[in-house]
Biopython code that builds the backbone (N, CA, C, O; Angstrom):
import numpy as np
from Bio.PDB.StructureBuilder import StructureBuilder

atoms = [
    (1, "MET", "N", (-24.975, 78.240, -9.624)),
    (1, "MET", "CA", (-26.505, 78.183, -9.149)),
    (1, "MET", "C", (-27.392, 78.904, -10.039)),
    (1, "MET", "O", (-27.003, 79.971, -10.513)),
    (2, "PRO", "N", (-28.577, 78.431, -10.330)),
    (2, "PRO", "CA", (-29.276, 79.201, -11.066)),
    (2, "PRO", "C", (-30.101, 80.382, -10.119)),
    (2, "PRO", "O", (-30.387, 80.167, -8.942)),
    (3, "ARG", "N", (-30.404, 81.550, -10.768)),
    (3, "ARG", "CA", (-30.897, 82.674, -10.046)),
    (3, "ARG", "C", (-32.066, 82.370, -9.216)),
    (3, "ARG", "O", (-32.299, 82.967, -8.166)),
    (4, "THR", "N", (-32.832, 81.393, -9.720)),
    (4, "THR", "CA", (-34.183, 81.028, -9.137)),
    (4, "THR", "C", (-34.120, 80.164, -7.988)),
    (4, "THR", "O", (-35.154, 79.952, -7.355)),
    (5, "LEU", "N", (-32.933, 79.594, -7.612)),
    (5, "LEU", "CA", (-32.748, 78.795, -6.577)),
    (5, "LEU", "C", (-32.060, 79.515, -5.195)),
    (5, "LEU", "O", (-30.901, 79.928, -5.152)),
    (6, "CYS", "N", (-32.936, 79.565, -4.193)),
    (6, "CYS", "CA", (-32.366, 80.356, -3.178)),
    (6, "CYS", "C", (-31.319, 79.470, -2.288)),
    (6, "CYS", "O", (-31.389, 78.244, -2.208)),
    (7, "ILE", "N", (-30.362, 80.255, -1.647)),
    (7, "ILE", "CA", (-29.409, 79.654, -0.997)),
    (7, "ILE", "C", (-29.807, 78.615, -0.005)),
    (7, "ILE", "O", (-29.284, 77.501, 0.027)),
    (8, "ALA", "N", (-30.801, 79.034, 0.848)),
    (8, "ALA", "CA", (-31.215, 78.232, 1.859)),
    (8, "ALA", "C", (-31.669, 76.805, 1.312)),
    (8, "ALA", "O", (-31.210, 75.794, 1.841)),
    (9, "ASP", "N", (-32.548, 76.724, 0.279)),
    (9, "ASP", "CA", (-32.950, 75.486, -0.342)),
    (9, "ASP", "C", (-31.711, 74.787, -0.927)),
    (9, "ASP", "O", (-31.646, 73.565, -0.795)),
    (10, "PHE", "N", (-30.920, 75.310, -1.433)),
    (10, "PHE", "CA", (-29.721, 74.672, -1.997)),
    (10, "PHE", "C", (-28.961, 73.860, -0.835)),
    (10, "PHE", "O", (-28.751, 72.650, -0.919)),
    (11, "VAL", "N", (-28.566, 74.661, 0.268)),
    (11, "VAL", "CA", (-27.993, 74.042, 1.423)),
    (11, "VAL", "C", (-28.723, 73.054, 1.904)),
    (11, "VAL", "O", (-28.180, 71.957, 2.031)),
    (12, "LYS", "N", (-30.011, 73.213, 2.248)),
    (12, "LYS", "CA", (-30.975, 72.173, 2.802)),
    (12, "LYS", "C", (-30.823, 70.938, 2.010)),
    (12, "LYS", "O", (-30.690, 69.851, 2.572)),
    (13, "GLU", "N", (-30.836, 71.061, 0.729)),
    (13, "GLU", "CA", (-30.806, 69.779, -0.102)),
    (13, "GLU", "C", (-29.323, 69.100, -0.119)),
    (13, "GLU", "O", (-29.232, 67.878, 0.005)),
    (14, "VAL", "N", (-28.333, 69.795, -0.253)),
    (14, "VAL", "CA", (-27.050, 69.436, -0.071)),
    (14, "VAL", "C", (-26.807, 68.545, 1.235)),
    (14, "VAL", "O", (-26.326, 67.412, 1.217)),
    (15, "LYS", "N", (-27.230, 69.261, 2.394)),
    (15, "LYS", "CA", (-27.179, 68.621, 3.706)),
    (15, "LYS", "C", (-28.066, 67.238, 3.633)),
    (15, "LYS", "O", (-27.615, 66.172, 4.051)),
    (16, "ARG", "N", (-29.354, 67.368, 3.068)),
    (16, "ARG", "CA", (-30.064, 66.041, 2.929)),
    (16, "ARG", "C", (-29.373, 65.007, 2.423)),
    (16, "ARG", "O", (-29.097, 63.990, 3.059)),
    (17, "VAL", "N", (-29.059, 65.238, 1.214)),
    (17, "VAL", "CA", (-28.511, 64.129, 0.281)),
    (17, "VAL", "C", (-27.166, 63.662, 0.926)),
    (17, "VAL", "O", (-26.950, 62.458, 1.069)),
    (18, "SER", "N", (-26.379, 64.486, 1.266)),
    (18, "SER", "CA", (-24.981, 64.213, 1.915)),
    (18, "SER", "C", (-25.136, 63.327, 3.003)),
    (18, "SER", "O", (-24.464, 62.299, 3.082)),
    (19, "THR", "N", (-26.117, 63.709, 3.990)),
    (19, "THR", "CA", (-26.419, 63.097, 5.241)),
    (19, "THR", "C", (-26.583, 61.508, 4.994)),
    (19, "THR", "O", (-25.890, 60.598, 5.449)),
    (20, "ALA", "N", (-27.680, 61.445, 4.156)),
    (20, "ALA", "CA", (-28.126, 60.008, 3.782)),
    (20, "ALA", "C", (-26.915, 59.280, 3.147)),
    (20, "ALA", "O", (-26.685, 58.122, 3.494)),
    (21, "TRP", "N", (-26.142, 59.888, 2.250)),
    (21, "TRP", "CA", (-25.037, 59.132, 1.698)),
    (21, "TRP", "C", (-23.984, 58.783, 2.800)),
    (21, "TRP", "O", (-23.516, 57.645, 2.801)),
    (22, "ILE", "N", (-23.613, 59.625, 3.669)),
    (22, "ILE", "CA", (-22.673, 59.284, 4.615)),
    (22, "ILE", "C", (-23.068, 58.448, 5.602)),
    (22, "ILE", "O", (-22.259, 57.656, 6.085)),
    (23, "GLN", "N", (-24.309, 58.508, 6.017)),
    (23, "GLN", "CA", (-24.978, 57.406, 7.024)),
    (23, "GLN", "C", (-24.917, 56.123, 6.532)),
    (23, "GLN", "O", (-24.555, 55.211, 7.276)),
    (24, "GLU", "N", (-25.242, 55.906, 5.295)),
    (24, "GLU", "CA", (-25.332, 54.660, 4.538)),
    (24, "GLU", "C", (-23.995, 53.935, 4.792)),
    (24, "GLU", "O", (-23.978, 52.704, 4.791)),
    (25, "ARG", "N", (-22.867, 54.654, 5.012)),
    (25, "ARG", "CA", (-21.523, 53.976, 5.208)),
    (25, "ARG", "C", (-21.393, 53.219, 6.418)),
    (25, "ARG", "O", (-20.492, 52.385, 6.504)),
    (26, "GLY", "N", (-22.255, 53.431, 7.436)),
    (26, "GLY", "CA", (-22.450, 52.808, 8.621)),
    (26, "GLY", "C", (-21.275, 53.264, 9.703)),
    (26, "GLY", "O", (-20.704, 54.354, 9.737)),
    (27, "GLY", "N", (-21.087, 52.195, 10.524)),
    (27, "GLY", "CA", (-19.938, 52.380, 11.567)),
    (27, "GLY", "C", (-20.198, 53.769, 12.343)),
    (27, "GLY", "O", (-21.254, 54.142, 12.855)),
    (28, "LEU", "N", (-19.056, 54.382, 12.300)),
    (28, "LEU", "CA", (-18.928, 55.794, 13.025)),
    (28, "LEU", "C", (-19.825, 56.718, 12.438)),
    (28, "LEU", "O", (-20.403, 57.550, 13.138)),
    (29, "PHE", "N", (-20.023, 56.633, 10.981)),
    (29, "PHE", "CA", (-20.710, 57.467, 10.312)),
    (29, "PHE", "C", (-22.295, 57.443, 10.325)),
    (29, "PHE", "O", (-22.971, 58.245, 9.682)),
    (30, "ALA", "N", (-22.834, 56.404, 11.152)),
    (30, "ALA", "CA", (-24.229, 56.074, 11.097)),
    (30, "ALA", "C", (-25.079, 57.189, 11.902)),
    (30, "ALA", "O", (-26.286, 57.393, 11.773)),
    (31, "GLN", "N", (-24.225, 57.832, 12.719)),
    (31, "GLN", "CA", (-24.973, 59.011, 13.465)),
    (31, "GLN", "C", (-24.595, 60.385, 12.994)),
    (31, "GLN", "O", (-24.771, 61.375, 13.703)),
    (32, "PHE", "N", (-24.079, 60.435, 11.806)),
    (32, "PHE", "CA", (-23.537, 61.690, 11.358)),
    (32, "PHE", "C", (-24.863, 62.578, 11.161)),
    (32, "PHE", "O", (-25.954, 62.142, 10.793)),
    (33, "HIS", "N", (-24.558, 63.880, 11.472)),
    (33, "HIS", "CA", (-25.494, 64.990, 11.154)),
    (33, "HIS", "C", (-24.839, 66.301, 10.984)),
    (33, "HIS", "O", (-23.829, 66.524, 11.652)),
    (34, "TRP", "N", (-25.280, 67.174, 10.191)),
    (34, "TRP", "CA", (-24.706, 68.575, 10.010)),
    (34, "TRP", "C", (-25.148, 69.402, 11.108)),
    (34, "TRP", "O", (-26.170, 69.114, 11.731)),
    (35, "GLN", "N", (-24.356, 70.536, 11.420)),
    (35, "GLN", "CA", (-24.815, 71.514, 12.332)),
    (35, "GLN", "C", (-25.897, 72.212, 11.759)),
    (35, "GLN", "O", (-26.092, 72.234, 10.544)),
    (36, "ALA", "N", (-26.675, 72.837, 12.666)),
    (36, "ALA", "CA", (-28.043, 73.458, 12.092)),
    (36, "ALA", "C", (-27.684, 74.887, 11.116)),
    (36, "ALA", "O", (-28.419, 75.278, 10.210)),
    (37, "GLY", "N", (-26.517, 75.483, 11.488)),
    (37, "GLY", "CA", (-26.284, 76.695, 10.499)),
    (37, "GLY", "C", (-25.337, 76.516, 9.348)),
    (37, "GLY", "O", (-24.778, 75.454, 9.072)),
    (38, "TYR", "N", (-25.212, 77.611, 8.723)),
    (38, "TYR", "CA", (-24.128, 77.444, 7.588)),
    (38, "TYR", "C", (-23.755, 78.870, 7.178)),
    (38, "TYR", "O", (-24.458, 79.809, 7.553)),
    (39, "GLY", "N", (-22.691, 79.059, 6.433)),
    (39, "GLY", "CA", (-22.162, 80.195, 5.938)),
    (39, "GLY", "C", (-22.133, 80.088, 4.508)),
    (39, "GLY", "O", (-21.856, 78.982, 4.045)),
    (40, "CYS", "N", (-22.395, 81.138, 3.644)),
    (40, "CYS", "CA", (-22.272, 81.263, 2.170)),
    (40, "CYS", "C", (-21.409, 82.359, 1.756)),
    (40, "CYS", "O", (-21.530, 83.533, 2.104)),
    (41, "PHE", "N", (-20.595, 81.907, 1.040)),
    (41, "PHE", "CA", (-19.581, 83.021, 0.374)),
    (41, "PHE", "C", (-19.342, 82.740, -0.999)),
    (41, "PHE", "O", (-19.252, 81.586, -1.418)),
    (42, "SER", "N", (-19.235, 83.746, -1.712)),
    (42, "SER", "CA", (-19.045, 83.619, -3.141)),
    (42, "SER", "C", (-17.285, 83.795, -3.336)),
    (42, "SER", "O", (-16.638, 84.506, -2.568)),
    (43, "VAL", "N", (-16.772, 83.177, -4.260)),
    (43, "VAL", "CA", (-15.344, 83.267, -4.460)),
    (43, "VAL", "C", (-15.072, 83.507, -5.910)),
    (43, "VAL", "O", (-15.662, 82.786, -6.715)),
    (44, "SER", "N", (-14.223, 84.462, -6.361)),
    (44, "SER", "CA", (-13.917, 84.751, -7.535)),
    (44, "SER", "C", (-13.077, 83.555, -8.154)),
    (44, "SER", "O", (-12.389, 82.799, -7.467)),
    (45, "GLU", "N", (-13.201, 83.478, -9.429)),
    (45, "GLU", "CA", (-12.473, 82.278, -10.150)),
    (45, "GLU", "C", (-11.003, 82.469, -9.851)),
    (45, "GLU", "O", (-10.358, 81.452, -9.599)),
    (46, "SER", "N", (-10.414, 83.593, -9.847)),
    (46, "SER", "CA", (-9.142, 83.878, -9.649)),
    (46, "SER", "C", (-8.507, 83.453, -8.085)),
    (46, "SER", "O", (-7.312, 83.224, -7.896)),
    (47, "MET", "N", (-9.385, 83.411, -7.203)),
    (47, "MET", "CA", (-9.229, 82.982, -5.929)),
    (47, "MET", "C", (-9.291, 81.584, -5.542)),
    (47, "MET", "O", (-8.802, 81.182, -4.486)),
    (48, "VAL", "N", (-9.912, 80.803, -6.417)),
    (48, "VAL", "CA", (-10.048, 79.340, -6.268)),
    (48, "VAL", "C", (-8.852, 78.668, -5.740)),
    (48, "VAL", "O", (-8.960, 78.034, -4.690)),
    (49, "PRO", "N", (-7.704, 78.735, -6.361)),
    (49, "PRO", "CA", (-6.619, 78.147, -5.833)),
    (49, "PRO", "C", (-6.183, 78.223, -4.426)),
    (49, "PRO", "O", (-5.811, 77.304, -3.697)),
    (50, "LYS", "N", (-6.304, 79.564, -4.159)),
    (50, "LYS", "CA", (-6.147, 80.044, -2.605)),
    (50, "LYS", "C", (-7.046, 79.394, -1.678)),
    (50, "LYS", "O", (-6.627, 78.889, -0.637)),
    (51, "VAL", "N", (-8.256, 79.386, -2.011)),
    (51, "VAL", "CA", (-9.370, 78.738, -1.232)),
    (51, "VAL", "C", (-9.099, 77.169, -1.144)),
    (51, "VAL", "O", (-9.307, 76.606, -0.069)),
    (52, "VAL", "N", (-8.690, 76.525, -2.126)),
    (52, "VAL", "CA", (-8.372, 75.142, -2.173)),
    (52, "VAL", "C", (-7.213, 74.920, -1.246)),
    (52, "VAL", "O", (-7.312, 73.928, -0.523)),
    (53, "ARG", "N", (-6.164, 75.635, -1.133)),
    (53, "ARG", "CA", (-4.932, 75.574, -0.402)),
    (53, "ARG", "C", (-5.318, 75.811, 1.151)),
    (53, "ARG", "O", (-4.734, 75.298, 2.106)),
    (54, "TYR", "N", (-6.340, 76.630, 1.204)),
    (54, "TYR", "CA", (-6.751, 77.020, 2.705)),
    (54, "TYR", "C", (-7.419, 75.724, 3.158)),
    (54, "TYR", "O", (-7.067, 75.200, 4.215)),
    (55, "ILE", "N", (-8.404, 75.171, 2.366)),
    (55, "ILE", "CA", (-9.274, 74.000, 2.897)),
    (55, "ILE", "C", (-8.261, 72.808, 3.156)),
    (55, "ILE", "O", (-8.358, 72.105, 4.162)),
    (56, "GLU", "N", (-7.214, 72.607, 2.125)),
    (56, "GLU", "CA", (-6.348, 71.500, 2.423)),
    (56, "GLU", "C", (-5.598, 71.746, 3.714)),
    (56, "GLU", "O", (-5.208, 70.746, 4.318)),
    (57, "GLY", "N", (-5.352, 72.901, 4.202)),
    (57, "GLY", "CA", (-4.411, 73.109, 5.263)),
    (57, "GLY", "C", (-5.334, 73.565, 6.444)),
    (57, "GLY", "O", (-4.788, 74.209, 7.339)),
    (58, "GLN", "N", (-6.657, 73.305, 6.542)),
    (58, "GLN", "CA", (-7.572, 73.894, 7.488)),
    (58, "GLN", "C", (-7.301, 73.177, 8.795)),
    (58, "GLN", "O", (-7.393, 73.841, 9.827)),
    (59, "GLU", "N", (-6.969, 71.870, 8.866)),
    (59, "GLU", "CA", (-7.090, 71.201, 10.048)),
    (59, "GLU", "C", (-5.644, 71.701, 10.886)),
    (59, "GLU", "O", (-5.667, 71.991, 12.082)),
    (60, "GLU", "N", (-4.643, 71.737, 10.209)),
    (60, "GLU", "CA", (-3.480, 72.335, 10.858)),
    (60, "GLU", "C", (-3.537, 73.722, 11.306)),
    (60, "GLU", "O", (-3.076, 74.002, 12.413)),
    (61, "HIS", "N", (-4.144, 74.776, 10.433)),
    (61, "HIS", "CA", (-4.445, 76.001, 10.582)),
    (61, "HIS", "C", (-5.194, 76.126, 11.864)),
    (61, "HIS", "O", (-4.768, 76.900, 12.721)),
    (62, "HIS", "N", (-6.260, 75.438, 12.063)),
    (62, "HIS", "CA", (-7.174, 75.534, 13.299)),
    (62, "HIS", "C", (-6.497, 75.034, 14.655)),
    (62, "HIS", "O", (-7.050, 75.115, 15.752)),
    (63, "ARG", "N", (-5.350, 74.558, 14.456)),
    (63, "ARG", "CA", (-4.634, 74.308, 15.778)),
    (63, "ARG", "C", (-4.002, 75.611, 16.226)),
    (63, "ARG", "O", (-3.700, 75.705, 17.416)),
    (64, "ILE", "N", (-3.782, 76.559, 15.462)),
    (64, "ILE", "CA", (-3.265, 77.918, 15.807)),
    (64, "ILE", "C", (-4.310, 78.834, 16.132)),
    (64, "ILE", "O", (-4.168, 79.646, 17.047)),
    (65, "ILE", "N", (-5.309, 78.765, 15.475)),
    (65, "ILE", "CA", (-6.505, 79.858, 15.642)),
    (65, "ILE", "C", (-7.877, 79.065, 15.522)),
    (65, "ILE", "O", (-8.010, 78.181, 14.676)),
    (66, "THR", "N", (-8.777, 79.378, 16.304)),
    (66, "THR", "CA", (-9.961, 78.424, 16.353)),
    (66, "THR", "C", (-10.840, 79.093, 15.151)),
    (66, "THR", "O", (-10.699, 80.223, 14.684)),
    (67, "PHE", "N", (-11.725, 78.152, 14.798)),
    (67, "PHE", "CA", (-12.766, 78.548, 13.669)),
    (67, "PHE", "C", (-13.410, 79.676, 13.980)),
    (67, "PHE", "O", (-13.507, 80.600, 13.173)),
    (68, "GLN", "N", (-13.995, 79.718, 15.374)),
    (68, "GLN", "CA", (-14.839, 80.869, 15.941)),
    (68, "GLN", "C", (-13.956, 82.121, 15.732)),
    (68, "GLN", "O", (-14.495, 83.055, 15.138)),
    (69, "ASP", "N", (-12.858, 82.250, 16.078)),
    (69, "ASP", "CA", (-12.024, 83.382, 16.153)),
    (69, "ASP", "C", (-11.601, 83.834, 14.681)),
    (69, "ASP", "O", (-11.452, 85.018, 14.381)),
    (70, "GLU", "N", (-11.449, 82.930, 13.926)),
    (70, "GLU", "CA", (-11.213, 83.205, 12.481)),
    (70, "GLU", "C", (-12.408, 83.810, 11.652)),
    (70, "GLU", "O", (-12.289, 84.712, 10.822)),
    (71, "TYR", "N", (-13.480, 83.230, 11.975)),
    (71, "TYR", "CA", (-14.763, 83.742, 11.508)),
    (71, "TYR", "C", (-15.127, 84.996, 11.907)),
    (71, "TYR", "O", (-15.593, 85.800, 11.101)),
    (72, "ARG", "N", (-14.936, 85.302, 13.289)),
    (72, "ARG", "CA", (-15.050, 86.687, 13.663)),
    (72, "ARG", "C", (-14.120, 87.700, 13.007)),
    (72, "ARG", "O", (-14.534, 88.816, 12.695)),
    (73, "GLU", "N", (-12.979, 87.349, 12.818)),
    (73, "GLU", "CA", (-11.999, 88.321, 12.124)),
    (73, "GLU", "C", (-12.500, 88.517, 10.705)),
    (73, "GLU", "O", (-12.487, 89.663, 10.255)),
    (74, "LEU", "N", (-12.917, 87.570, 9.993)),
    (74, "LEU", "CA", (-13.451, 87.506, 8.704)),
    (74, "LEU", "C", (-14.579, 88.593, 8.496)),
    (74, "LEU", "O", (-14.591, 89.440, 7.603)),
    (75, "LEU", "N", (-15.547, 88.407, 9.511)),
    (75, "LEU", "CA", (-16.683, 89.342, 9.616)),
    (75, "LEU", "C", (-16.122, 90.796, 9.765)),
    (75, "LEU", "O", (-16.416, 91.711, 8.995)),
    (76, "ARG", "N", (-15.221, 90.917, 10.919)),
    (76, "ARG", "CA", (-14.724, 92.261, 11.029)),
    (76, "ARG", "C", (-14.181, 92.892, 9.959)),
    (76, "ARG", "O", (-14.523, 94.057, 9.751)),
    (77, "ARG", "N", (-13.174, 92.205, 9.024)),
    (77, "ARG", "CA", (-12.369, 92.657, 8.157)),
    (77, "ARG", "C", (-13.168, 93.097, 6.960)),
    (77, "ARG", "O", (-12.727, 93.966, 6.208)),
    (78, "HIS", "N", (-14.386, 92.493, 6.756)),
    (78, "HIS", "CA", (-15.426, 92.897, 5.751)),
    (78, "HIS", "C", (-16.628, 93.666, 6.153)),
    (78, "HIS", "O", (-17.625, 93.778, 5.438)),
    (79, "GLY", "N", (-16.459, 94.303, 7.580)),
    (79, "GLY", "CA", (-17.408, 95.144, 7.883)),
    (79, "GLY", "C", (-18.910, 94.585, 8.199)),
    (79, "GLY", "O", (-19.920, 95.279, 8.086)),
    (80, "GLN", "N", (-18.895, 93.257, 8.601)),
    (80, "GLN", "CA", (-20.211, 92.721, 8.817)),
    (80, "GLN", "C", (-20.396, 92.827, 10.361)),
    (80, "GLN", "O", (-19.418, 92.861, 11.108)),
    (81, "LYS", "N", (-21.610, 92.876, 10.791)),
    (81, "LYS", "CA", (-22.104, 92.886, 12.035)),
    (81, "LYS", "C", (-22.865, 91.624, 12.363)),
    (81, "LYS", "O", (-23.745, 91.151, 11.643)),
    (82, "TRP", "N", (-22.455, 91.121, 13.506)),
    (82, "TRP", "CA", (-23.120, 89.826, 13.960)),
    (82, "TRP", "C", (-23.607, 89.920, 15.296)),
    (82, "TRP", "O", (-23.381, 90.873, 16.042)),
    (83, "GLU", "N", (-24.296, 88.890, 15.589)),
    (83, "GLU", "CA", (-24.771, 88.604, 17.181)),
    (83, "GLU", "C", (-24.418, 87.279, 17.454)),
    (83, "GLU", "O", (-24.829, 86.346, 16.765)),
    (84, "GLU", "N", (-23.638, 87.133, 18.476)),
    (84, "GLU", "CA", (-23.042, 85.930, 18.987)),
    (84, "GLU", "C", (-23.941, 84.748, 18.985)),
    (84, "GLU", "O", (-23.589, 83.676, 18.494)),
    (85, "GLN", "N", (-25.136, 84.948, 19.550)),
    (85, "GLN", "CA", (-26.063, 83.810, 19.934)),
    (85, "GLN", "C", (-26.781, 83.303, 18.583)),
    (85, "GLN", "O", (-27.463, 82.279, 18.549)),
    (86, "TYR", "N", (-26.546, 84.155, 17.453)),
    (86, "TYR", "CA", (-27.119, 83.602, 16.250)),
    (86, "TYR", "C", (-26.085, 83.037, 15.286)),
    (86, "TYR", "O", (-26.402, 82.521, 14.215)),
    (87, "VAL", "N", (-24.825, 83.160, 15.720)),
    (87, "VAL", "CA", (-23.656, 82.605, 14.720)),
    (87, "VAL", "C", (-23.411, 81.266, 15.069)),
    (87, "VAL", "O", (-23.206, 80.459, 14.162)),
    (88, "TRP", "N", (-23.400, 80.871, 16.351)),
    (88, "TRP", "CA", (-22.848, 79.376, 16.757)),
    (88, "TRP", "C", (-24.122, 78.427, 17.193)),
    (88, "TRP", "O", (-25.104, 78.926, 17.743)),
    (89, "ASP", "N", (-24.042, 77.206, 16.943)),
    (89, "ASP", "CA", (-24.999, 76.232, 17.379)),
    (89, "ASP", "C", (-24.825, 75.978, 18.914)),
    (89, "ASP", "O", (-25.553, 75.171, 19.493)),
]
sb = StructureBuilder()
sb.init_structure("model")
sb.init_model(0)
sb.init_chain("A")
sb.init_seg("    ")
for serial, (resi, resn, name, xyz) in enumerate(atoms, 1):
    if name == "N":
        sb.init_residue(resn, " ", resi, " ")
    sb.init_atom(name, np.array(xyz, "f"), 0.0, 1.0, " ", f" {name:<3s}", serial, name[0])
structure = sb.get_structure()
């Protein structure tokens, strides 16, 4: 990402373009929409394979721990504070 592009604008554009593309497929996808919020994290090059494996196993993984509980633990582990009413849609 260029340093002059803010993350909020980038996410907004990705959501806008991908929503149109998905909805064009019709059927069950015609009503597709993104959630209002988003999270943005940087990943070092050396961790990309681990992140890819996580994404590939995400559906099965979230049968064991909910996304919400996993996200809370991620925030705790990295010393981040949050307010529940602002984190979830």
